[in-house]
N, C-alpha and C positions, 0 to 999 in steps of 0.2 A: 773677669767676665767668664760666666759658664760656658762650657762648650755644648754645642748642638750636635744633633746626630748627622749633621752634614759637614762637619769639620774634616780637614784633612789629616789630622793627627791620629785618626783611627776612631773606632767606636768607643763610646763612652761606657765603662763598665756598668753593668746592671740595665743598660738600655736593651730595648727588643732586638736590636740589630746585631748586638753581640753574642746572643743566644741562639741565632738561627742555625739550624741542623744543616742547612746547604753550605753554610761557611767552612764546615769542616771536611776535611779530606779523608775519605774512608780507607784509603790505602794506607795512610800514615798511621792509622790507628790498628793496622793488621787485620782489618776486615776486607771481604771481598764486596766491592761496590754493587754488584748484581745480585748478590745472594744474601742469606740470612747472615747477621753479624756474629752469630754464635758458631757458624759452621766455617772452617777453614779447609782449603783444598788439601787432601792427602794423597799420597802416592800409594798404591798397592804393591805388594810384593810380585815380583815376576813368577808366573807360573813354573811350576817345575814339572819336567816330562818325566814319566815313567810310572811304575806300578807302586801302589801304596805297600809298605813293608808287611802289614798284616795279611793282604791278599797274596804276596809273595809267600810268605811262610805258610799260609794255606795250601798254595800250589805245591810247595815242596812236601807237605804233609801228604797230600793225595797221591803224588807220584810215587812217593816212598811206600805208602801203603799198598798201592797197586804192585809195586816192585816185590814187597814182602808177601803179598798173596801169591804171586807167581813162583817165588822161592820156596814158600811153604807147600805149594801144590807140587813142585818138581823135587824137592828134597826135604830134609828135616831142618826147621829152624830158619833163621835169617842168615844168609850167605852173600855170595857175590853179587847176585843181582840186586839185592837189597843196597849193597854198597855202591854199586854203579847207579842205581836209582836216586839214591841220596845225594851222591856226589854230584851227578848230572844236573838234577833238579836244583841244587844248591848254586852251582855255576850259572844255571840259566836265570835263577832268581837274582843273583848278586848283578847280573849284567842288564837285568830289566827293572830293577827296583830304583826309585828316586835316591839321589845322594844322600839326602839327609836320613834316610831310612836303611841305610847300608848296614849300620851296626846291628839292626834287627836281623838281618839275614846271616851275619856272621855268627851271632850267638844262637841261631836256631838249630842248626843240625843235632846237637845233643839232645835237645828237647823234643825235636820232631822223632829222633829215634827211640826216646823213651816211650813217647806216645805209641809209636807203631809197635814196639815191642810189647807193651800192654795189651794192645789191640789183638796182637797175634796170640798171646797167652790166653786171653779171654775166648778167642773165638776157635782157637785150635783144639779138638777134642781130646787129645792125648796129654795136653799140658794142664798142669794145675797151677793156680796163682799162689805161689809161695815165695819165700825170700830166696832160697837157693836158685829157683827158676829164673827170676828177675836178675839175680847177680850174675849167673850163667850167660844171660843173653846180652847183659851190659858189658861184661868182660869180653865175649866174642864180638861184640859190636864196636869196641873201642876203635880198632882201626879204621871202620866205616865213618865214625864220628870225627876223628883226627884228620882223615882225608877230606872230609866235607869242610870242616873248619879251615883247613889250610888252603883249600882252593878258593873259598870264600874271601879270606884275607889276601891271598895274591890279587884276586879281581878288585878288591877294594882299594889296595895300594896302588894298582895300575890306573884305576879310575881316579884316585886322589892326585896322583902325578900328572895324569893327562889333564886334569881340570886347571892346573897351574900353568 
């Protein structure tokens, strides 16, 4: 005896009742019952607080450039004021930057100092853009670069330990 669609054994395969979309549970299929079946809910990453790395490096550059201008106005070349400006602005940037951009601030002081030294050579009326001039500024500026990188590394390590 053939089964009809009202039997208690379940729907007959191929009958209209077996193919009803309402009989399926959308949660079993990994779909959101209220939304589009192709979209699944996703969690967004937690927003990070702090300054973007590129903006922090720009701040370090501008502060160091202002310190170098003051240093050139008061004396000859890049000296103590430039060192203080570079180290201080690097420490401030390392404290304010987002954690994931901290490496940007750590490697920035030598690059910033080279940029400031080139700007100083170009803008100084008595200096000429030559290899000996650039070498002299970089050799004299090595302590400033080393102090700024060391300060950024210390701040970075402190922030990494404090995060755990």
